[in-house]
C-alpha positions, 0 to 999 in steps of 0.5 A: 500500500502506498503511503503519503502525507496529508496536512490538517488544521486542528483545534484542541483544548490546551491540556490535550494540545501536546499529547500525540495520542490526542493529535492522532485521534483528532487528525484521524477524525478529520481525515475520516480514517482509522487511527491505526493508519496514521504512522506519525505526525509532525507539527508545522504550526502552533498558535494559542487562541485565548480569546475565550476563557476556555483556551484552545490551541490551533495546530497544523500537522503533517500526518503520515498515512499508511507508513512512517513519518519521514524525519525532517533534516535540520535546516543548513546553509551553504554557498558555492565556492567564490571565484578569485575575481568575485565582485567585492560588496562592502556592507556597512553594518552587521545587523540583520540586514547586513548579515543576511545581505552578506549570506545572500551575496555569497550565495550569488557568488559575490565577496561580502566585506562587512564593516561594523563600527561596534564590537563582536557579540562576546566583547559587546556584552561586557560593554553593557555593564558600564551603562547598566551599573555606572550610567556610562555609555560606551558610544561605539559598543552598546545596546544599539551598536555592534554585531547583530545590531540592536536586535542582538540584546533584545527579545529577538521577536520574529513577527512580521507583517510580510505576506510572502511567507516563502521568504519569511520561512527562509529567514527562519530556516537560516536562523535555525541553521545557525543555532536558533531553536527549531520551535521558531519554525512552527510558532505563530509568534516566534522569538529567540531571546537575547540569551540565544541571539548572540551565539546565532549571530556569531555562527552567521559571522563564521559562515560568512568567513568560512565561505570567503567573506570578511567581517571587520569590527571596530571599523567605523565608516566616516566618509564615502568615496564618490566619483562621477555620481558613483560610489567606489568605496568608503573611508574608515576612522583610521583613514583606511580606504575600503574599495568595492564594486557596490556599497550596501548601507545597512547601518540601522536607525541609530547611526545618526552620523551616517545621515549627517555624512549623507547630507554633507555629500548632498545625497538626498534623504526624505522625511518619513513618519516615526514614533516616540513615547515611553515604555509601559511596565506591568507585573507579568502576572497581571498581564497573564490574568487579563489575557488568559482570563485568570482569577487574581490568585490563579497562577498561569498554567505551565503550558502557557507562555508569558502573555503578551498583547498588542494595542493600537488606535488612531486619535486625530490622525495620529497612531497610538500603539504598543510596540515591541512588547516584551513579556517576561522581560526587562526595560534596558537603557538604549542610549548611544551617547552620554547626553541622553536617556533612551529606553527599550525592552528585552526578554530572554528565551524563557521570558521568566522575568516577573515584569512585562513591558512594551513601548507605548508610542505616538506617531510623529509626522514630518509636519510635527517636527516643523519647528526643528526644520529651519535649523536642521533641515531634513534631519529635523526628525532626528533633532526632535528625537534628540530633544526628548532624549536629552530632556529624559536625561535631565529629568532622570537626574543623572547617569542612565536613571530614567524619568518615570510616572505611574500611568494613572498619574500621567492621565490626571497630570500629577507627579507620582509621589512614589513609584512601583518596582521596575525591571529597569536596572539603572533606576527611575526618578519620578518626573512629570512625563505629561509636561515633558512630552509635547502637549499634542502628544500627551493628549493623544497618549492619554486618550489612547491609554484610556481606550486600552484600559477599557479594552484590557480591564486592569491595564491602568492599575496603580502598578502600571509604570511609564518610563521615558523615553522610547524614541528609537522605534524607527528612523525619521528619514528614508534614504531613497532608492530606485524602484528598478535597481534599488540603488540610490537615485543619485549615486550608482552602486549605493544600495540603502538597506534595512531599518536605517534606510527606512525600509524595515521595522524589525529583525525579519523585515530587515533580513528580508530587505538585506536579501533583496538588496543583495539580489539587486546588487547581483542583478545590477552587476550582471547588467553592467 
């Protein structure tokens, strides 16, 4: 009898969802066959439906019928040998856009030369101690700069709104090939965790080197080498010239000096919307109770992950929404200079912190930063960000101490006389966030929080803490590129890429854009 594989979608109660016997029984019933004909099942997709009190789990299974289930091979990554005359592609930045661009360059037969201003992931970890313990930022090696980019020491969320699932699946497979847990291949909202991500990016770096590419740390680009409207290389801080057939600019949204460099060369930039706000933090147990419909004294079932949420609304033509929600996580200092305080969130793979935090931000349109335009021109949005980062530094009172306020006091315009416990290690200081943010933003954030409090009963409890400010959600500028070649419209051979260029909003979308740009480089090279 010939065996074959069928794919089925099932919904099971939480308590039965991990029982193989229950999966087989449900699959046989749905397929209309006897259970004994099923030779095995393989999980392909897993998501939790907690909309009702009785929590369900949605499963997609491959079912082997009339034979055993073939074993899955663990994903792997390889590239063909490089020729001695392979084209050199300079990649500025080693975040997800830069790393995935480098891997795809190797697949396309090009030699990537990755130049990273920060340190490798191992050395970079040590440089986080001063910002956490002393309030001192190491300006070239921190939560934003270094191997893997800003995502290395974050939650490692892989959620994306990208609709082309094939390429997204490719990103997950490459990550698993470099040590990420195979669970990300099946989870509806996969994450890796900041304890695992450093080893993943180090393994990716090793793949690049083993396949013939190069990765250079503490190599900060300070100038572009341009002749006759074509880029042919870059200059680094030690006055060394690096030459290449193309330059992929994948520097991330916090490399503000790169935007200044582009303006000095009169290379066009475009203003774009971005968002700023604060981190809102709750006890994780409270978020669990709301999302999983638990009693106040009821612990989260062990089969359930730390609960998360996503909230969004539009108020007077400006979005107010949660951003980068970190269940079981910590708020961390993400400043890149010593005259500012910036906050972000992170989680370990276990997501076992007693706190939950999320960005809570308001959209900023180009017209909102008009007062900064006369002095700063196209970089007005960056000046707007910087203004509130410096204001946070002053309101915090020193080091990386952050200004903070209870959410209920933010709503009523009161200074908090005391503050609840927080995961933010450098510490918090009570401050009137409602007065520091612009009035047009404060009013919208208040309305948004009140709405979210009605949607999630208990969200605005006295334990809800606001920590300022979350300013680095995305770049305030976009580096334009041609639709057909993806090169900058004015500079041949210059390929803007990823979050810093304004074309991505997270690890997966940045990785996808890196691969797309590497393919564009190959296409332009083939036609030149």
